[in-house]
Phi, psi and omega in degrees: 000128181272129178289133180268122184246134176291147175307318182294328179285324178295316180295319180300318179295316178292317176303312180303317179296313178298326181293324177295318175299318178294325175297330180278357181080018185270334182194173171234150175210162173219146171274119187270092180286137169212155185144210180216146180235124180286136175227156180265127180290172172300330179272009172092350181272149183282141171216170184239137168259121174275142178217158181082185176239118185311125176095348179291153181294158184295316186226134175248136191230137168233132174212160182250355182305127181088349182241150184256303186256009180206179176238158181275140176250116182241140171236130178251116174263113187274134177220148173288174182305334179246003182294141182235151175290148172282163173304317183296319177300315176301318180292316180297321177302315179298309178304312181301311182294323183298326179278002181096000179286156177260127185238129183226132168267119189238140186241001183197161179286336181287326173293321170301318183296325183286325180290304184296321183262062187286000000 
């Protein structure tokens, strides 16, 4: 029986690993938040404030390991074992890769370790 791990738990483990690497001076990363937050307007009605860019990757990483005059730009899209990309995520991936970025769909911290320590 395969253990089902939620996407948020996979993402948390990956962020913990990346934070260790950042503390060692090996890379920099950000958790790229996107979505909407409900707030109550002045009229008392609920409305949403959108933030981030729809379809953008969950985590962005910059590292110079293996490079001399530039840095690697890596986008990580965290997914559960059965998770799939949305059309917006596929579109964002295409644009990112066209600019020379590396885009990966990751389902475990072990996959990220192999990508980052290339």
